[in-house]
C-alpha positions as CSV (number, residue, x, y, z in Angstrom):
1,M,0.0,0.1,0.0
2,F,3.0,2.3,-0.2
3,F,1.6,4.1,-3.1
4,I,-1.4,5.3,-1.4
5,K,-1.2,8.8,0.3
6,P,-0.9,8.7,4.2
7,D,-4.1,10.5,4.7
8,L,-5.9,8.0,2.6
9,Y,-4.3,4.8,3.8
10,W,-6.5,4.2,6.9
11,E,-9.7,5.0,4.8
12,F,-8.8,2.5,2.1
13,W,-7.8,-0.1,4.8
14,I,-11.3,0.1,6.4
15,A,-12.8,-0.1,2.9
16,L,-10.8,-3.3,2.3
17,K,-11.9,-4.8,5.7
18,Y,-15.5,-3.9,5.0
19,V,-15.5,-5.6,1.4
20,F,-13.6,-8.8,2.4
21,S,-14.6,-9.2,5.9
22,P,-15.8,-12.8,6.7
23,K,-18.2,-11.3,9.3
24,R,-20.5,-9.6,6.8
25,E,-24.1,-10.5,6.7
26,K,-24.5,-13.6,4.1
27,F,-27.1,-11.9,2.0
28,T,-25.0,-8.8,1.5
29,G,-22.1,-10.9,0.4
30,I,-24.3,-12.7,-2.1
31,I,-25.5,-9.5,-3.6
32,S,-21.9,-8.3,-3.8
33,L,-20.9,-11.5,-5.6
34,I,-23.8,-11.2,-8.1
35,A,-22.8,-7.6,-8.8
36,I,-19.2,-8.6,-9.5
37,I,-20.3,-11.5,-11.7
38,G,-22.6,-9.1,-13.6
39,V,-19.9,-6.6,-14.2
40,T,-17.4,-9.4,-15.2
41,L,-19.8,-10.8,-17.8
42,S,-20.7,-7.5,-19.2
43,V,-17.1,-6.2,-19.6
44,G,-15.9,-9.8,-21.0
45,A,-18.7,-9.7,-23.6
46,L,-17.8,-6.0,-24.5
47,T,-14.1,-7.1,-25.0
48,V,-15.0,-10.2,-27.1
49,V,-17.4,-8.3,-29.4
50,N,-15.0,-5.5,-30.0
51,A,-12.4,-8.1,-30.9
52,V,-14.6,-9.9,-33.3
53,I,-15.7,-6.8,-35.1
54,T,-12.0,-5.5,-35.3
55,G,-11.1,-9.2,-36.6
56,F,-13.6,-9.0,-39.3
57,K,-12.4,-5.4,-40.5
58,E,-8.8,-6.8,-40.5
59,A,-9.8,-9.9,-42.4
60,V,-12.0,-8.1,-45.0
61,T,-9.1,-5.4,-45.5
62,E,-6.6,-8.1,-45.9
63,K,-8.8,-10.0,-48.4
64,I,-9.5,-6.9,-50.3
65,L,-5.9,-5.7,-50.6
66,S,-4.7,-9.3,-51.6
67,L,-7.2,-9.9,-54.3
68,N,-7.9,-6.3,-55.7
69,P,-5.8,-3.7,-57.1
70,H,-5.1,-0.5,-54.9
71,L,-5.6,1.7,-57.9
72,S,-7.5,1.0,-61.1
73,I,-7.4,3.2,-64.2
74,S,-10.0,2.5,-66.8
75,F,-10.2,3.7,-70.4
76,R,-11.7,2.8,-73.7
77,D,-9.0,3.9,-76.3
78,K,-6.1,1.4,-76.2
79,D,-3.8,4.0,-77.6
80,L,-3.9,5.9,-74.4
81,K,-2.0,3.2,-72.6
82,P,1.5,4.8,-73.1
83,K,0.4,8.0,-71.9
84,I,-1.2,6.6,-68.7
85,L,2.0,4.5,-68.0
86,K,4.1,7.6,-68.4
87,I,1.9,9.6,-65.8
88,I,2.1,6.7,-63.4
89,K,5.9,6.5,-63.6
90,K,5.9,10.3,-63.1
91,E,3.6,10.7,-60.1
92,I,4.2,7.4,-58.2
93,P,7.8,6.6,-57.0
94,K,9.2,3.3,-58.3
95,K,9.9,2.1,-54.8
96,E,6.2,2.5,-53.8
97,I,4.8,0.2,-56.8
98,V,4.5,-3.5,-56.2
99,S,3.0,-4.2,-59.6
100,I,1.4,-2.7,-62.7
101,Q,-0.8,-4.9,-64.8
102,E,-2.8,-4.5,-67.9
103,T,-6.3,-6.2,-67.7
104,S,-9.6,-6.3,-69.5
105,A,-13.0,-7.8,-68.5
106,L,-16.1,-9.0,-70.1
107,Q,-19.4,-10.1,-68.6
108,G,-21.4,-12.9,-70.0
109,L,-23.1,-16.4,-69.4
110,L,-21.7,-19.8,-69.0
111,L,-24.0,-22.3,-70.8
112,P,-23.2,-25.8,-69.5
113,Y,-26.0,-28.3,-69.9
114,G,-28.6,-25.5,-70.5
115,Q,-28.1,-24.0,-67.0
116,P,-26.8,-20.4,-67.6
117,V,-24.4,-18.9,-64.9
118,G,-23.4,-15.2,-65.1
119,I,-19.6,-14.7,-64.8
120,I,-16.9,-12.0,-65.2
121,L,-14.1,-13.0,-67.7
122,K,-11.0,-11.2,-66.6
123,A,-8.1,-11.2,-69.0
124,V,-4.7,-11.0,-67.1
125,S,-0.9,-12.0,-67.3
126,I,-0.8,-15.5,-65.9
127,E,2.8,-15.0,-64.6
128,D,1.4,-11.9,-62.6
129,L,-1.6,-14.0,-61.4
130,K,0.8,-16.7,-60.0
131,K,2.5,-14.0,-57.8
132,E,-0.8,-12.9,-56.1
133,K,-0.9,-13.8,-52.5
134,G,-4.8,-13.7,-52.1
135,F,-5.3,-17.3,-53.4
136,K,-5.6,-20.1,-50.9
137,E,-5.1,-22.4,-53.8
138,L,-4.2,-22.0,-57.5
139,K,-3.6,-24.9,-59.9
140,I,-2.8,-24.4,-63.5
141,N,-2.1,-27.1,-66.1
142,E,0.8,-25.5,-67.8
143,E,1.0,-28.0,-70.8
144,A,-2.8,-27.4,-71.5
145,L,-2.2,-23.7,-71.2
146,K,0.6,-23.6,-73.7
147,N,-0.9,-26.2,-76.1
148,Q,-3.7,-24.0,-77.7
149,S,-4.1,-26.2,-81.0
150,D,-7.8,-25.9,-81.0
151,N,-10.0,-22.9,-81.2
152,S,-11.0,-22.8,-77.6
153,L,-10.1,-20.1,-75.0
154,P,-8.1,-21.4,-72.0
155,V,-9.6,-20.4,-68.6
156,I,-9.0,-20.9,-65.0
157,I,-12.1,-21.0,-62.9
158,G,-13.0,-20.8,-59.3
159,K,-13.7,-24.0,-57.0
160,K,-17.3,-22.8,-56.2
161,L,-18.1,-22.7,-59.9
162,K,-16.4,-26.0,-60.6
163,D,-18.4,-27.7,-57.8
164,R,-21.7,-26.0,-58.8
165,L,-21.4,-27.1,-62.5
166,G,-19.5,-30.3,-61.8
167,L,-16.6,-29.3,-64.2
168,F,-13.3,-31.1,-64.5
169,W,-9.7,-30.6,-66.0
170,G,-9.9,-30.0,-69.9
171,E,-13.7,-29.9,-70.1
172,K,-15.1,-27.6,-72.8
173,I,-18.0,-25.2,-72.0
174,T,-19.8,-22.6,-74.1
175,F,-19.7,-18.9,-73.2
176,M,-22.1,-16.2,-74.5
177,S,-20.5,-12.8,-74.1
178,A,-22.1,-9.4,-74.0
179,E,-20.1,-8.5,-77.0
180,G,-21.7,-9.4,-80.2
181,I,-23.0,-8.1,-83.7
182,H,-25.7,-5.8,-84.4
183,T,-27.8,-6.6,-87.5
184,P,-31.1,-5.4,-89.0
185,F,-32.5,-8.6,-87.3
186,G,-31.3,-7.6,-83.9
187,F,-28.4,-8.3,-81.7
188,F,-26.5,-11.5,-82.1
189,P,-24.2,-12.4,-79.0
190,K,-20.8,-13.9,-79.5
191,I,-20.4,-17.5,-78.7
192,T,-17.1,-18.8,-77.5
193,T,-15.7,-22.2,-76.3
194,F,-13.8,-22.3,-73.1
195,K,-11.4,-25.0,-72.1
196,I,-10.8,-25.4,-68.4
197,V,-6.9,-25.4,-67.7
198,G,-6.9,-24.6,-64.0
199,F,-8.8,-23.9,-60.7
200,F,-8.4,-21.4,-58.0
201,E,-9.7,-20.7,-54.5
202,T,-9.6,-17.4,-52.7
203,G,-12.2,-18.1,-49.8
204,V,-14.4,-15.3,-51.0
205,Y,-17.6,-16.9,-52.2
206,D,-18.5,-14.4,-55.1
207,Y,-14.9,-14.4,-56.6
208,D,-14.9,-18.2,-56.4
209,L,-18.3,-18.5,-58.1
210,N,-18.4,-15.6,-60.6
211,L,-14.7,-14.8,-61.6
212,V,-12.9,-16.5,-64.5
213,F,-9.3,-15.8,-65.5
214,T,-7.9,-16.1,-69.1
215,P,-4.5,-15.3,-70.5
216,L,-4.4,-11.5,-71.9
217,S,-2.9,-12.6,-75.2
218,S,-5.6,-15.2,-76.0
219,F,-8.4,-12.8,-74.9
220,F,-7.4,-10.1,-77.4
221,K,-7.3,-12.9,-80.2
222,K,-11.0,-13.8,-79.5
223,F,-12.5,-10.5,-78.5
224,N,-12.4,-6.8,-79.2
225,P,-13.1,-5.3,-75.8
226,Q,-14.5,-1.9,-75.3
227,N,-12.7,-1.3,-72.0
228,Y,-9.0,-1.6,-70.8
229,S,-7.6,-1.2,-67.4
230,I,-4.3,-0.7,-65.7
231,E,-4.1,-2.1,-62.2
232,I,-1.7,-0.9,-59.7
233,K,-0.7,-2.4,-56.3
234,L,1.2,-0.3,-53.8
235,K,3.6,-1.1,-50.9
236,D,1.5,1.1,-48.7
237,P,-2.3,0.7,-49.9
238,F,-3.4,3.6,-47.5
239,K,-1.5,6.0,-49.9
240,S,-3.9,5.2,-52.8
241,E,-6.0,8.2,-52.3
242,I,-2.9,10.7,-52.4
243,Y,-1.6,9.1,-55.7
244,K,-5.1,9.0,-57.2
245,K,-5.3,12.7,-56.8
246,R,-1.9,13.2,-58.4
247,I,-2.8,11.1,-61.5
248,V,-6.3,12.5,-61.9
249,S,-4.8,15.9,-62.5
250,H,-3.3,14.8,-65.8
251,L,-6.1,12.7,-67.1
252,G,-9.2,13.7,-69.2
253,L,-12.7,12.8,-68.9
254,E,-12.3,9.7,-71.1
255,I,-10.4,8.0,-68.4
256,N,-11.7,6.8,-64.9
257,I,-9.6,6.0,-61.9
258,F,-10.8,4.3,-58.7
259,D,-8.8,3.3,-55.5
260,W,-9.7,0.3,-53.2
261,Q,-10.9,2.6,-50.4
262,E,-13.5,4.3,-52.6
263,W,-14.9,0.8,-53.7
264,N,-15.3,-0.4,-50.3
265,R,-16.2,2.9,-48.4
266,N,-19.7,1.6,-47.7
267,L,-18.5,-1.6,-46.3
268,F,-15.9,-0.2,-43.9
269,A,-18.5,2.6,-42.9
270,A,-21.0,-0.3,-42.0
271,L,-18.4,-2.2,-39.9
272,K,-17.5,1.1,-38.1
273,M,-21.2,1.8,-37.4
274,E,-21.8,-1.8,-36.3
275,K,-18.8,-1.6,-34.0
276,M,-20.0,1.5,-32.4
277,G,-23.6,0.3,-32.0
278,L,-22.6,-2.9,-30.3
279,F,-20.2,-0.9,-28.1
280,V,-23.0,1.4,-26.9
281,V,-25.4,-1.6,-26.4
282,L,-22.9,-3.6,-24.3
283,T,-21.9,-0.4,-22.4
284,L,-25.6,-0.1,-21.4
285,M,-25.3,-3.8,-20.1
286,I,-22.3,-2.6,-18.1
287,I,-24.6,0.2,-16.7
288,V,-27.3,-2.2,-15.9
289,S,-25.0,-4.6,-14.0
290,L,-23.6,-1.7,-12.0
291,F,-27.0,-1.1,-10.5
292,N,-26.1,-4.4,-8.5
293,I,-23.1,-2.6,-7.2
294,I,-25.2,0.4,-6.1
295,A,-27.7,-2.2,-4.3
296,A,-24.7,-4.1,-2.8
297,M,-23.2,-0.8,-1.6
298,T,-26.6,0.5,-0.2
299,M,-26.9,-2.8,1.8
300,L,-23.4,-2.5,3.0
301,V,-24.0,1.0,4.2
302,S,-27.2,-0.2,5.9
303,E,-25.1,-3.0,7.7
304,K,-22.4,-0.7,8.8
305,K,-24.5,2.1,10.3
306,M,-23.3,1.4,13.9
307,D,-19.6,1.5,12.5
308,I,-20.4,4.8,10.8
309,A,-21.9,6.1,14.1
310,I,-18.9,5.1,16.2
311,L,-16.5,6.6,13.7
312,R,-18.3,9.9,13.6
313,S,-18.3,9.9,17.4
314,L,-14.5,9.5,17.4
315,G,-14.3,12.6,15.2
316,V,-14.0,11.2,11.8
317,S,-15.4,13.7,9.2
318,S,-18.3,13.0,6.9
319,R,-15.9,13.3,4.0
320,S,-13.8,10.5,5.3
321,I,-16.9,8.4,5.7
322,L,-17.8,9.2,2.1
323,K,-14.1,8.2,1.1
324,I,-14.4,4.8,2.8
325,F,-17.7,3.8,1.1
326,F,-16.6,5.3,-2.1
327,F,-13.4,2.9,-2.0
328,C,-15.7,0.1,-1.1
329,G,-17.6,0.5,-4.4
330,V,-14.6,1.2,-6.4
331,I,-12.9,-2.0,-5.0
332,L,-16.1,-4.2,-6.0
333,S,-16.3,-2.6,-9.5
334,S,-12.6,-2.9,-10.1
335,I,-12.8,-6.5,-9.2
336,G,-15.6,-7.0,-11.7
337,V,-13.8,-4.9,-14.5
338,G,-10.5,-6.6,-13.9
339,M,-12.0,-10.1,-14.1
340,G,-14.1,-9.2,-17.2
341,L,-11.0,-8.0,-19.0
342,I,-9.0,-11.2,-18.1
343,L,-12.1,-13.4,-19.1
344,G,-12.7,-11.6,-22.5
345,S,-9.0,-11.3,-23.3
346,S,-8.5,-15.1,-22.5
347,L,-11.4,-16.0,-24.8
348,C,-10.1,-13.7,-27.5
349,V,-6.6,-15.3,-27.2
350,F,-8.1,-18.7,-27.3
351,L,-10.3,-18.2,-30.3
352,S,-7.4,-16.4,-32.2
353,H,-5.2,-19.3,-31.8
354,Y,-7.8,-22.1,-32.0
355,P,-10.5,-20.9,-34.5
356,I,-13.5,-23.2,-33.8
357,I,-16.4,-21.2,-34.9
358,K,-16.9,-22.0,-38.6
359,L,-18.7,-19.4,-40.7
360,P,-21.0,-19.9,-43.9
361,S,-18.8,-19.0,-46.9
362,E,-21.9,-17.9,-48.8
363,V,-22.1,-15.0,-46.4
364,Y,-18.7,-14.3,-45.0
365,P,-15.3,-13.7,-46.7
366,V,-13.6,-15.8,-44.2
367,E,-13.8,-19.4,-43.2
368,Y,-13.7,-19.1,-39.3
369,M,-14.7,-16.2,-37.0
370,P,-11.8,-13.8,-36.9
371,V,-10.7,-12.3,-33.5
372,F,-8.2,-9.6,-33.2
373,L,-7.7,-7.9,-29.9
374,R,-6.1,-4.4,-29.9
375,F,-4.6,-2.9,-26.8
376,L,-6.3,0.4,-27.6
377,D,-9.7,-1.2,-27.3
378,I,-8.8,-2.7,-23.9
379,V,-7.8,0.7,-22.7
380,I,-11.1,2.3,-23.9
381,I,-13.2,-0.4,-22.3
382,S,-11.3,-0.1,-19.1
383,M,-11.7,3.5,-19.0
384,V,-15.5,3.5,-19.9
385,A,-16.1,0.7,-17.3
386,V,-14.1,2.5,-14.5
387,I,-15.8,5.9,-15.2
388,I,-19.3,4.4,-14.9
389,S,-18.2,2.4,-11.9
390,I,-17.1,5.6,-10.1
391,L,-20.3,7.3,-10.9
392,A,-22.3,4.2,-9.7
393,C,-20.3,4.5,-6.3
394,L,-20.9,8.2,-5.5
395,Y,-24.6,7.9,-4.6
396,P,-24.3,5.2,-1.8
397,A,-21.2,6.8,-0.5
398,K,-22.9,10.2,-0.2
399,K,-25.7,8.5,1.6
400,A,-23.3,7.0,4.1
401,S,-21.6,10.4,4.7
402,E,-25.1,11.9,5.6
403,I,-26.0,9.4,8.4
404,M,-26.5,11.2,11.7
405,P,-24.4,9.4,14.5
406,A,-26.6,10.6,17.3
407,E,-29.9,8.8,16.1
408,I,-28.1,5.6,15.3
409,L,-26.3,5.5,18.8
410,K,-29.7,6.3,20.5
411,H,-31.9,3.8,18.8
412,G,-29.2,1.1,18.1
């Protein structure tokens, strides 16, 4: 107790004796135990929920950054490519660029066995595709990819699409694209044959079901796309908005540029609002559980009326009585908050090392519930819980300080 000021030492010591005394009334002790358990569970729940929401944000961000470009520049005129590359090299330092890829995309329908499935056909450099870190699995038949003796287009499809349609290596399927021919009799879509040369898995349901990759050179032989893109990945993805503003100043209206934060602004805003909402709701749970602390403190004050009267008769001030019972409340609340933090943190550490809660892949971009406990979250939760606890202790302590010793000693 050396860290407590001398004038507070005896008051704090008496508070400890009152809280942990084995001679307390049994019912008062039970109420105090229930109050501590309530605060413990509330703080523990708040800690776990914050860690889960933070984990989801981190997991989603990681998936987005690994599977998507950090900057994407779209244009219709392929002759603009040299100009755009020149601007990129001028405005973004070489050391900040991880990769620059030319891509193109086309929407259409796969027509296997008369069951149309909408997909996005994305033309990429296969060598660059192999370097991507966002794939859980990527298998490509190199021999089939190089051997393009027939007129089919080699494609790499997602495992969800493969399982849904029952496809296998080397199988050929029909693709009806949005590109076609306009005639006096109407629009005739272009029909192309795909040959499956590979499979991939990202863990993101929509990607694995609707995205199909094909070599860039083969794509341009088959189609005459109306859009082209240059995709950039940065060492620091959070600088994308800065570089976007620099590049935009050189580009005309015929060119569009997007950054990953802009694409996913609504998603991150929703996660932030969800975290804030749950924090408020669970903070209200802590407030409700602290009413038990108030009840326990009120009963303690009633139980110790004679002690208060004797102390006042010996010359102890009402301010000191207030401090004694204030410390009693703080001790009870602190035990609950501390045990809640230990319980919540332990559960978070366990779930982060042993992920046992499996999530449906159709809904979530991760296989297991992600948990990420930040030290800042622990500090905020601790501060909020302690502040609420201090406010809860003031009323019973104030009532104790207002007890008149003469009446207690007279009536017993």
